[in-house]
C-alpha positions as CSV (number, residue, x, y, z in Angstrom):
1,M,1.3,13.8,-17.1
2,M,1.7,15.0,-13.5
3,I,0.2,18.1,-12.0
4,K,2.3,21.2,-11.4
5,H,1.2,21.8,-7.8
6,L,0.1,19.2,-5.2
7,L,-2.4,21.0,-3.0
8,S,-4.9,18.3,-2.4
9,I,-5.5,14.6,-2.9
10,D,-8.5,15.6,-5.0
11,Q,-6.2,16.6,-7.8
12,L,-4.8,13.1,-8.3
13,S,-6.5,10.4,-10.3
14,T,-6.1,6.7,-9.3
15,D,-3.7,6.3,-12.2
16,Q,-1.5,9.2,-11.0
17,I,-1.5,7.8,-7.5
18,D,-0.4,4.4,-8.9
19,L,2.4,6.2,-10.8
20,V,3.6,8.0,-7.7
21,L,3.7,4.7,-5.7
22,K,5.3,2.8,-8.5
23,T,8.0,5.4,-9.0
24,A,8.6,5.5,-5.2
25,D,9.8,1.9,-5.5
26,S,12.9,3.1,-7.4
27,F,13.7,5.8,-4.9
28,G,13.2,3.4,-2.0
29,E,15.9,1.3,-3.5
30,V,18.2,4.3,-3.7
31,G,17.8,4.7,0.1
32,T,19.3,1.3,0.6
33,R,22.5,2.1,-1.3
34,T,25.9,3.1,0.2
35,I,25.7,6.4,-1.8
36,K,22.1,7.5,-1.4
37,K,22.0,10.0,-4.3
38,V,21.0,10.2,-8.0
39,P,21.4,13.2,-10.3
40,A,17.7,13.4,-11.3
41,L,17.2,17.1,-10.2
42,R,20.8,18.4,-10.4
43,G,20.7,22.1,-10.8
44,R,17.2,22.5,-9.5
45,T,16.4,24.4,-6.2
46,V,13.8,23.4,-3.7
47,C,12.7,25.6,-0.8
48,N,11.2,24.3,2.4
49,L,8.9,27.1,3.6
50,F,7.6,26.2,7.1
51,F,5.4,28.6,9.1
52,E,4.6,25.8,11.6
53,P,6.9,23.6,13.7
54,S,7.8,20.3,12.0
55,T,10.6,17.7,12.3
56,R,9.6,14.6,10.4
57,T,8.0,16.3,7.4
58,R,10.6,19.0,7.0
59,L,13.5,16.5,7.3
60,S,11.8,14.0,5.0
61,F,11.3,16.6,2.2
62,E,14.9,17.9,2.7
63,L,16.4,14.4,2.4
64,A,14.2,13.5,-0.6
65,A,15.3,16.6,-2.5
66,K,19.0,16.0,-1.6
67,R,18.8,12.4,-2.8
68,L,17.7,13.8,-6.1
69,S,20.8,16.1,-6.1
70,A,18.6,19.3,-5.9
71,D,19.9,22.3,-4.0
72,V,17.8,22.8,-0.8
73,I,17.1,26.0,1.2
74,T,15.0,26.0,4.3
75,F,12.9,28.9,5.7
76,T,11.3,28.6,9.1
77,A,9.2,31.4,10.5
78,D,10.7,32.3,13.9
79,S,12.1,35.3,15.7
80,K,15.1,35.5,13.4
81,T,13.3,35.9,10.1
82,S,11.7,38.8,8.4
83,V,8.2,37.5,9.3
84,S,8.9,38.5,12.9
85,K,9.4,42.1,11.5
86,G,5.9,42.1,10.0
87,E,6.6,40.8,6.5
88,S,3.4,39.3,5.0
89,F,3.0,35.8,3.6
90,K,2.6,37.3,0.1
91,D,5.8,39.4,0.5
92,T,7.7,36.3,1.6
93,A,6.3,34.5,-1.4
94,L,7.3,37.2,-3.8
95,T,10.8,37.3,-2.4
96,L,11.2,33.6,-3.0
97,Q,9.7,34.0,-6.5
98,A,12.5,36.5,-7.3
99,M,15.1,33.8,-6.3
100,G,14.0,31.6,-9.2
101,L,13.1,28.5,-7.2
102,D,11.8,25.4,-8.9
103,A,9.7,24.0,-6.1
104,I,8.4,25.3,-2.7
105,V,7.3,22.9,0.0
106,V,5.0,24.8,2.3
107,R,3.6,24.1,5.8
108,H,1.3,26.7,7.3
109,T,-1.2,27.1,10.1
110,S,-3.9,28.4,7.8
111,G,-6.1,26.2,5.6
112,G,-5.7,27.2,1.9
113,A,-2.3,28.7,2.4
114,A,-0.7,26.3,-0.2
115,K,-3.3,27.2,-2.8
116,R,-2.7,30.9,-2.2
117,L,1.0,30.5,-2.6
118,S,0.6,28.6,-5.9
119,Q,-1.2,31.7,-7.3
120,W,1.8,34.0,-6.4
121,V,4.8,31.9,-7.7
122,D,5.9,30.2,-10.8
123,A,7.5,27.3,-8.8
124,S,5.7,24.1,-8.2
125,V,4.1,24.1,-4.7
126,L,3.8,21.0,-2.6
127,N,1.4,21.2,0.4
128,A,3.1,19.9,3.5
129,G,0.1,20.6,5.7
130,D,-2.2,23.6,5.7
131,G,-4.1,24.2,9.0
132,S,-6.7,21.5,9.5
133,N,-7.3,21.2,5.7
134,E,-5.0,18.7,4.0
135,H,-1.7,16.9,4.1
136,P,-1.5,15.0,0.8
137,T,2.0,13.7,0.9
138,Q,1.3,12.0,4.3
139,A,-1.7,10.2,2.7
140,L,0.5,9.1,-0.3
141,L,3.2,7.7,2.0
142,D,0.6,5.9,4.0
143,L,-0.9,4.3,0.9
144,Y,2.6,3.2,-0.1
145,T,3.2,1.7,3.3
146,I,-0.1,-0.1,3.2
147,K,0.5,-1.5,-0.3
148,Q,4.0,-2.5,0.7
149,R,2.7,-4.6,3.6
150,F,-0.6,-6.0,2.1
151,G,0.2,-5.9,-1.6
152,R,-3.1,-4.0,-2.2
153,I,-5.3,-1.2,-0.9
154,D,-8.5,-2.1,-2.5
155,G,-10.9,-4.0,-0.2
156,L,-9.0,-3.4,3.0
157,H,-10.9,-2.1,6.1
158,I,-9.1,0.8,7.7
159,G,-10.2,2.4,10.9
160,I,-9.1,6.0,11.5
161,V,-9.2,6.6,15.2
162,G,-9.3,9.9,17.2
163,D,-9.3,13.6,16.5
164,V,-10.7,13.6,13.0
165,F,-12.2,17.1,13.5
166,H,-8.8,18.9,13.6
167,S,-6.8,16.4,11.5
168,R,-5.6,17.3,8.0
169,V,-4.0,13.8,7.9
170,A,-7.5,12.2,8.4
171,R,-9.0,14.4,5.6
172,S,-6.3,13.5,3.1
173,N,-6.2,9.9,4.0
174,I,-9.9,9.4,3.8
175,K,-9.9,10.9,0.3
176,A,-6.9,8.8,-0.8
177,M,-7.9,5.5,0.8
178,T,-11.5,5.6,-0.4
179,K,-10.3,6.6,-3.9
180,M,-8.1,3.5,-4.0
181,G,-10.9,1.2,-2.9
182,A,-10.5,0.8,0.8
183,H,-13.4,0.7,3.2
184,V,-12.8,3.4,5.9
185,T,-14.5,3.7,9.3
186,V,-13.8,6.8,11.4
187,I,-13.9,6.1,15.2
188,G,-13.7,8.5,18.1
189,P,-15.6,10.7,20.6
190,P,-18.7,12.4,18.9
191,T,-17.1,15.8,19.7
192,L,-14.1,15.0,17.6
193,L,-16.0,13.8,14.6
194,P,-17.1,16.6,12.1
195,V,-20.8,17.0,11.7
196,T,-20.5,16.4,8.0
197,V,-18.3,13.2,8.3
198,G,-21.2,11.0,7.2
199,S,-21.0,12.6,3.8
200,W,-17.3,11.7,3.3
201,G,-17.9,8.2,2.0
202,V,-17.0,6.6,5.4
203,D,-18.7,4.7,8.1
204,V,-18.8,6.3,11.6
205,S,-18.5,4.6,15.0
206,T,-17.8,5.7,18.6
207,D,-17.1,2.2,19.8
208,L,-13.5,1.2,19.3
209,D,-13.7,-2.2,21.0
210,A,-16.6,-3.2,18.6
211,M,-14.6,-2.2,15.5
212,L,-11.2,-3.6,16.3
213,P,-11.9,-7.2,15.3
214,K,-13.1,-6.0,11.8
215,L,-10.1,-3.8,10.9
216,D,-7.0,-4.6,8.8
217,I,-5.4,-1.4,9.8
218,V,-5.8,0.7,12.9
219,Y,-4.7,4.3,12.0
220,L,-4.3,6.3,15.2
221,L,-4.5,10.1,15.0
222,R,-2.5,12.4,17.3
223,I,-4.7,14.4,19.7
224,Q,-4.3,18.0,18.2
225,K,-4.0,19.8,21.5
226,E,-2.4,22.8,19.8
227,R,-5.4,23.3,17.4
228,Q,-8.1,22.8,20.1
229,V,-9.6,26.1,21.3
230,D,-12.4,24.4,23.3
231,Q,-12.3,21.3,25.5
232,F,-13.6,18.5,23.4
233,F,-13.4,15.7,26.0
234,P,-13.1,15.8,29.8
235,S,-9.5,14.7,30.1
236,L,-6.6,12.9,28.3
237,R,-7.1,10.1,30.8
238,E,-10.7,9.6,29.8
239,Y,-9.8,9.8,26.1
240,S,-7.2,7.1,26.6
241,M,-9.7,4.9,28.5
242,F,-12.3,4.9,25.8
243,W,-10.3,5.5,22.5
244,G,-6.7,4.8,23.3
245,L,-5.0,1.6,22.1
246,D,-3.6,-0.6,24.9
247,N,-2.6,-4.3,25.2
248,R,-6.1,-5.4,25.9
249,R,-7.4,-3.7,22.7
250,V,-4.5,-5.1,20.7
251,G,-5.8,-8.5,21.7
252,L,-9.0,-7.7,20.0
253,M,-7.3,-7.1,16.6
254,K,-6.9,-9.6,13.8
255,P,-3.5,-11.3,14.1
256,E,-2.4,-9.8,10.8
257,A,-3.8,-6.3,11.4
258,L,-1.3,-3.4,11.6
259,I,-1.1,-0.2,13.6
260,M,-0.2,3.2,12.0
261,H,0.3,6.7,13.3
262,P,1.4,10.0,11.5
263,G,3.6,11.1,14.4
264,P,4.6,12.5,16.7
265,I,3.1,10.0,19.2
266,N,1.4,11.1,22.5
267,R,2.5,8.0,24.5
268,G,-0.1,7.1,27.1
269,V,-2.9,9.0,25.2
270,E,-3.7,7.5,21.8
271,I,-1.4,4.6,22.4
272,A,0.0,2.9,25.5
273,G,3.6,3.7,26.2
274,D,5.0,0.2,25.4
275,L,3.1,-0.5,22.2
276,P,5.2,1.5,19.7
277,E,7.9,-1.2,20.1
278,M,5.5,-3.9,18.8
279,E,6.3,-5.4,15.4
280,R,2.8,-4.6,14.1
281,F,3.3,-0.9,14.8
282,I,4.8,0.3,11.5
283,V,5.5,4.0,12.1
284,A,9.2,3.5,11.2
285,D,8.1,2.2,7.8
286,Q,6.0,5.3,7.3
287,V,9.0,7.5,8.1
288,T,11.3,5.6,5.7
289,N,8.7,5.5,2.9
290,G,8.0,9.2,3.3
291,I,11.4,10.0,1.8
292,A,10.9,7.7,-1.2
293,V,7.3,9.0,-1.9
294,R,8.3,12.6,-1.7
295,A,11.3,12.0,-3.9
296,S,8.9,10.3,-6.4
297,L,6.6,13.4,-6.3
298,M,9.4,15.9,-6.9
299,F,10.9,13.7,-9.7
300,L,7.5,13.5,-11.5
301,M,6.4,17.1,-10.9
302,L,9.7,18.8,-11.8
303,G,10.4,16.6,-14.8
304,G,13.5,15.0,-13.6
305,S,15.8,13.2,-16.0
306,Q,13.6,11.0,-18.2
307,E,14.9,7.7,-16.8
308,L,14.4,6.4,-13.3
309,P,17.6,5.7,-11.4
310,P,19.0,2.3,-12.4
311,S,19.1,-0.4,-9.7
312,E,22.5,-1.2,-8.3
313,K,21.5,-4.8,-8.7
314,S,21.1,-4.5,-12.5
């Protein structure tokens, strides 16, 4: 039985995470077909409600819903919407509620916004990122990508590098990865590591060079410049010098170790400009898998047609 709303990784058991990942296999196969669509959610309506700029996440959810044959509407808060005229978040929610939607995918600058929305509407709510709080679907697509490459998650050593303090991706990934048996070490400047991070079930390091030979996955976080009110390090150049991944540091990694990043990339900051073209940098896999995982979630949460889409090979 799947949950009605996905607000946090905390809501999912290991069995439910396994179910999401297993179901994603079917929708990944749909993405390889000539006609990339199945009728699982025909007649259902999904709304993308974005109060914060997004490209990858919004398009990924939109594609996932359309591949399930759902009707999709998109609301982005800008100068052309009623939000610019003073309409509150709750009033927007109640307007959408009156439209009889089946699911609302919400991204908001405030932590807890997805939970609040779920209290105002009957539709299923999927959290696409709320402030610095959580981004559960990113964590699930990352788990799927890791399992696809390594065949497992349990026992892997994953290093999450960079701006953990402001990162909702880090929070959701730490919960998901440790829940599924991975050993996680967070690495970065002391000013970008939360004071309470030691209680999150992870190891903590400020020495990237020392950690790289031990890691199976180096997960680089984007510097959250738009969420930083204070100056947390002297300069981007200094950050890159001590905690950015360059060719020298790639040489310290295990031969089979992989590099991940939630995007968008700050080239020359968290990663040297030429490294994203390396074979071990698998951000393209993350993007592709995001569609399959989000389709899997909507299928399971909205009670799509009982059977998974048949394989074209069968």
